[in-house]
N, C-alpha and C positions, 0 to 999 in steps of 0.2 A: 688343589693345594694340599700340601702335607699337613696332617693333623698332629697335634701334640697334646699329651695329657696335661691337665692343670697342675700347677705347682702346689704341693702340700705345704700348708702353713700351720703355725700354732694359733692360739686365741680361740674364742668360741665360734662355732659354726652353727648358725641358727637352723640351717637345713638338717644337719645331723641331729640337733637337739629335738627338732620337731618329729623326726623319725623315731627317736627313742622316747618320746613323750616327756621330755625334760624342758625346764625353763631356765634361762640364763640367771634369773634371780635366785635359783636354788643352788647355784654352783659357785665355787671359789676357783679362780683361774690361776694356776701355777705354770701355764704353758707360754705366757707372754712375758718377755724380758723387759718389764716396765717397773720403774720406781714405785713401790707400793705406798709411799708416803706422799704422793702427789695426787692431783695437780696442786701447784702453789696457789695461795689466795690471790696473789698479784695477777695471775693469769685469769682466774675466775672473775675478778673485778673488771679486768679489761674486756672480757667477753660480755659481761653484763652491760657495759657502757657502749657497746658497738652499735652503730646504726647500719643495719644490713641493706638499706635501700640502694645506695650507690654501687656501681661496679667497683670491683677491687682494682688497686693499682696493678696493672698488668706487668709493670717493670719491677715491682717490689723494691722501689728505690730506697725508701727509708730503711728497710730491712737489710738490703745489700750494703748500705752505707755503714750500718752498725757492724755487720759482719766483716766488712773490709777493715774497719778500725781494729777489730779483734785479731784478725789474721795478718795485719800489716801489709795489705795488698790493695790493688785498685778495685773499684766497684765493678769494672768490666771483667774482672777475673772470677766473678761469682755469678752463678745461676741458681735461683731459688726454684724448687719444684714441689709438686704435690706429693710429698714424701720422697724418701730415698728411692722407693720402687719406681716411680715415674722416671727419675733421673737415670736409673740403670737401663731402662728401655730406650730412653732418648739417646744415650751414649751408643748403644748397640745399633740403633738406626743411623746415627750420624756417621759412625766409623766402620760399620759393618760392610762386608763385601762377600757376595755369594761365593761359597766354596772355600773361603779363607779359613785358616785355623785359629782357634781360640783356646787359650789355656785357662783352666779353672783350678785353683789350689784348694783341694778339698780334704775332708768333708766340709761342706759349707752351704750357705744360703742358695736355694734352688733357682732363684730368679736370674742369676748370672747366666747359667747355661740356657735357661728358657728364652731369655731375651736374645741371646746370641743365635740360637737355632731359628727363632722367628725372623732374624735378619739373614738367614740362609747360610750361616757359617757352621763349620765342623768343630765340635767341642771335644777337647781332650782334657780329662781330669787327672791331676797328679795328686794322689791321696796319701795322707799320713794315717797312722793307726795308733791304737793304745800301746802297742809294743814299743813305740818310740816316744811315748808320752804325747802323742798327737802333734809333735813338732815336725814341720815339713823337712824333708831331706834336702838341705840347701844346695849341696853340690849337684844332686840330681835335678833340682829345680833350675839351676843356672844352665846345666847341660841341655835340659829340655827346651829352654828358651832359645838357646843357640841352634839346636837341631830343628825345632818345630817352626821357628820364626813366626810366632803368633801375632796376628793383627791386634788382638786384645789379650791381656792377661788380667784375670780377676783375682783379687786378693782381699780377704776380709781380715783386718787386724785392728783390735783384738777380734778373734774369730768367733763366729756363731756356727756350730754349737759348742766348740771345744774350749773357748776362752783363751786360746794361745795368742800371745802378742809377739812381735818381732821388733828388733831395735831399729831406730831411725837410720843407722848406718846400713843395715842389711836392706831396708826398704829402698834407700837411695841407690845402692848397688844394683838391686833388681830393676829399678826404674831405668837406670843407665843401660843395663843389659837389654831390656825391652826396646829402648830407643835405638840401640846400635843395630837391631835387626828390623827397624822400621815399624815397631809395634808401640803400643801404649799400655802402661800399667794403670789399671783402675783400682784404686784403694778405697775400700769401704771402711770408714771410721765411725760407723753408726754407734758403736758401743764404747768409744774412747772415754767419754765423760763418766762412765760407770766403773772405771778402774779404781782400785783402792788408792787413796791419796792422790786422785787425779788433780791436775792443775787446770787452770782456766785456758791454757794455751796448748796447742799442738806443737811438739818439738819440730815437726816437719815444716813449720812456717819459716824456719831459718835455713832450709835446704832448697836450693834452686836446682830442679831436675827437669829436663825437657820430657814432654810426652807423659807427664804424670797427672792423673785426674784423681782428686780426692772427693769422696762423697761423705756428707755428714747428715745425721738425723737430729732433729730437735724434739722428738717425741718420746724417746725412751726414758731419759733421765728426768724429764719433767712430767711424765705420765699423761700425755695428751695425744695418744696414738690415733684417736678418732678424728683429729684435725688434719692429719697428713701434711707435714711440713718438713722439708729437708733442703739441703743446698749442696752444690758442688763447687770446687775450687780448681782452677786450671789456668793455663795460658789464655789470654783474652781471645786469641784466634780460635782456639779449640772451644771455648765457651760460646762464641758466636756460631760456630758450626753446629753445636749441640742445640742451642736455643732456636735454631732455624726449624727444628722439628716439634717444638713445644706449642701446643694450642694457646691462643690468647686467653687470659683470665684463668690460667691453670691453677693458680694459688689463690684461694678465696680470702676475703677480708678477715674472717674470723681467725684463720691460720696466721695471717700476717700480724694482726694486733696481739695475738697470743705470743708469737715468737718475739716481738719487741718487748713484751712484758717479761718474758723469760730472761732475755739478755740483760734487762735492767735490774733483775732481782739478784742481788749479791749475797743473799742469806740462805736461800732455799737449798741449794746443793751442798754447801758446807755443813748445813744442819742435818740433812736427811741421808747423805751418802754414808756417813759413819754408822747411822742406825741401820741402813740396808746391809752393810758389811757385817755388823754385829749379828743381825738376823741370819745372814748367810752362814757365818761361822757356827752359830748354834745349830742350824738345821743340818749342816754337814756332820757335825759331831753326833747328833741324835740319830741320823740315818745310819751312820756307821755303827752306833750302839745297837741298832736292830740287826746287824750282821750284813748290811748291804755294802757293796763296793761303790764308792763315790769318787768321781773325778771332778776336780775343780781347779782352774788355773788362774788367769788374771782378771776374771769377771765374776760377779756374785752368783750367777746361775751355775748350775752343776749338772753333770751327767750321772745317772744312777743305773748300775747294771742290774738287770732283773730277768735275764734269760729270754723272756718273750715280752717285748715292749708293748705290742698291741694288746695282749691279754691283760697286762698290768694296767695299762691306760683304761681299758674297758672296766676293769674291776674298780678302779678308783672313781671313774666317771659315775658308775652306779651309786657310789657313796657320796657324790657331790663335789668331786675334786677333779680338775682337769690338768693333766701333765702332757708334755709333748712327746709323742711316739717318734723316735728318731730313725725309724725304718727308712723314711724318705731321704735321710742323709746317708743312707748305706750303713746304718748302725742299728740293726734290728734287735740287738740285745740291750739297748740303752733307752732310757727316757730322760728328757731334759726337764729340770725343775728350777723355776725361778722363785727365789724366796719372797715371801710376803711378810706382813706384820707378824710378830711372834704368836699372837693368839691364833691366827690362821695356820701358821706352820705347825702348831701343836695339834690342831685338828687333823691336818694331813698325816702327821706321824701316827696318830691314834688309828686312822683308817688303814694305814699301811701295816701297822702292827696286827690289826685284825686279819688282813689278807694273809700275812705270813704265818699266822697261827693256825690257819686251816689246812 
């Protein structure tokens, strides 16, 4: 069997920390794109009330019912998963075909390509660059779809790590283009709710497009990444095909009750997202005051140009701060920084100032 290197991710790596003689309790994590003002009390209360003895609802019926009401769709159009990552791999397994072409719009999250290769498919990446403001070349993208006829096209919008978003009309046109060549557009909406002035609804809910699969995460904006909870939305036949590959009880009871509490909490996001964006604005300004080149688009996290991302990450790590080395995204001169609370951001700035002064 062909072997593949593991996908590099942000967040703390206990194996790495043990090798360096560091403890997670000593570090402040700026590498994870998570709302620093969570989790909400409503979620913590729900978890404290949970009886962990029974098996979880393997159909996630209550949660799917709530999500269907939000998206104005049938419960059969929704599949809940053990985080968006599980859903990415389930999609690749369900619709993958050995030797088929897959298109990834990059630079972006590494699991799309990884899951596709595990399913035996050939991955082609169409990359944007800082020269174009990380915006994909849309004419080239549509031409590539027509030429390549990809079985799957992976698109993260708003994108990780660049923060670039695309209009609903453009997404709809791309989905139609993929459908016309017998392919499927998989749209990762994990960061949609972190946009500035985000609404409670996805504008794509009102667009009917065949062969479009949308993936959502419930962990980023509510700061519960440890629970692993996400869902996808698609035509009920595609959902059934994907669900065929999902193990029973994939989504545990804690994740389900937490998700229900999140959806019922109408105050947490309206309260914390403005604080998150204020912290992001201040951090961008102060990093630029240090003479650093900072890129930020439609999401609160940012890319910082530092010539050698691995070296800067290591220097910050020794001082107790974790940033995301973007070399694995094909951006070896950039680190990704997710803003935290102002007091933590000030500490990061002080450490960075110390590094630059040497």
